[in-house]
C-alpha positions as CSV (number, residue, x, y, z in Angstrom):
1,V,-4.1,-3.5,16.8
2,Q,-2.7,-0.9,14.9
3,L,-1.4,-0.1,11.5
4,V,1.2,2.7,10.6
5,E,2.2,3.6,7.0
6,S,5.2,5.4,6.0
7,G,7.4,6.1,3.0
8,G,5.3,8.5,1.2
9,D,7.1,11.3,-0.5
10,L,7.1,13.7,-3.6
11,V,8.6,12.1,-6.4
12,Q,9.1,12.8,-10.3
13,P,7.2,11.1,-12.8
14,G,9.0,7.8,-13.7
15,G,10.4,7.5,-10.2
16,S,10.0,4.8,-7.4
17,L,9.0,4.6,-4.0
18,K,8.6,1.7,-1.3
19,L,5.6,2.3,1.4
20,S,5.7,0.5,4.4
21,C,2.8,-0.7,6.8
22,A,4.0,-1.7,10.1
23,A,1.4,-3.8,12.0
24,S,1.2,-4.1,15.8
25,G,-1.1,-6.3,18.0
26,F,-1.3,-9.1,15.5
27,S,0.5,-11.0,13.0
28,A,-0.1,-9.6,9.5
29,S,1.0,-12.7,7.9
30,N,-2.0,-14.5,9.0
31,Y,-4.4,-12.1,7.5
32,I,-5.3,-10.6,3.9
33,M,-3.4,-7.1,4.0
34,S,-4.3,-4.7,1.5
35,W,-3.2,-1.0,0.1
36,Y,-5.6,1.4,-0.8
37,R,-5.6,4.9,-2.0
38,Q,-7.5,7.9,-2.5
39,A,-6.5,10.7,-4.8
40,P,-8.2,14.2,-4.1
41,G,-11.8,14.2,-4.8
42,M,-11.9,10.5,-5.6
43,E,-13.4,7.4,-3.9
44,R,-11.1,5.3,-2.0
45,E,-9.8,2.4,-4.1
46,L,-8.1,-1.0,-3.9
47,V,-4.6,-0.9,-5.1
48,A,-3.4,-4.7,-3.9
49,D,-4.2,-7.3,-1.8
50,L,-1.7,-9.9,-0.4
51,H,-3.0,-13.2,0.8
52,P,-1.6,-15.1,3.9
53,S,-0.1,-17.7,1.5
54,T,2.0,-14.6,0.2
55,V,0.3,-15.2,-3.2
56,P,-1.2,-11.7,-4.3
57,I,-5.0,-12.0,-4.7
58,K,-5.4,-8.8,-6.7
59,Y,-3.9,-5.7,-8.2
60,A,-5.6,-2.8,-9.5
61,G,-5.3,-2.9,-13.6
62,S,-3.9,0.8,-13.3
63,V,-0.9,-0.5,-11.2
64,K,-0.3,-4.0,-12.5
65,G,3.1,-4.5,-13.7
66,R,4.4,-1.3,-12.0
67,F,3.4,-1.9,-8.2
68,T,4.4,-5.1,-6.0
69,I,2.8,-5.9,-2.7
70,S,5.2,-7.8,-0.1
71,R,5.5,-8.8,3.4
72,D,8.4,-9.2,5.9
73,I,7.3,-11.7,8.6
74,A,10.0,-10.9,10.9
75,K,9.3,-7.2,10.9
76,N,5.5,-7.6,10.8
77,T,5.5,-5.3,7.8
78,V,3.7,-5.2,4.4
79,Y,5.1,-3.3,1.7
80,L,4.2,-1.8,-1.7
81,Q,6.9,-0.9,-4.1
82,M,5.8,1.6,-6.7
83,N,7.9,1.9,-9.9
84,D,7.2,4.1,-12.8
85,L,5.1,6.5,-10.7
86,Q,3.0,8.8,-12.7
87,A,1.1,11.7,-12.0
88,E,-2.2,9.8,-11.7
89,D,-0.9,7.8,-8.9
90,T,-0.7,11.0,-6.7
91,A,-2.9,10.1,-3.6
92,V,-2.9,9.2,0.1
93,Y,-2.1,5.5,0.5
94,Y,-3.6,3.5,3.1
95,C,-2.9,0.0,4.7
96,Y,-6.0,-1.9,5.6
97,N,-6.7,-5.2,7.4
98,R,-10.3,-6.5,6.7
99,A,-10.5,-9.0,9.5
100,F,-10.0,-6.4,12.0
101,G,-11.6,-3.6,9.9
102,I,-8.7,-1.2,10.6
103,W,-6.9,1.4,8.6
104,G,-3.6,3.1,8.9
105,Q,-3.4,6.8,9.0
106,G,-2.3,7.1,5.3
107,T,1.0,8.2,3.7
108,L,1.0,10.9,0.9
109,V,2.6,10.1,-2.4
110,T,2.7,13.1,-4.9
111,V,3.9,12.6,-8.3
112,S,5.0,15.9,-9.9
113,P,8.0,17.3,-12.1
């Protein structure tokens, strides 16, 4: 089982990015899938959960209304659409499956003028 993130980049404040998490070895749609992030010098924090029923369980308060978690069952991929990005969103973003206890390698998002 494996998770591979992609889509991180340097973006200006107010910009948008869409991160992808490609799952292999299992069907991501059958499990709770999560996005976490870790900023420099900070603890890793939960950004969003996506329940198997596709109803999101939770968004961190700091991203609610700006970020959207979703999935493409056919591609076995989970996405994180991030809008109105701010400097405080700068972090390495990780995909996580708690049932298997596996993390992706992370993808770096840098928000800077």
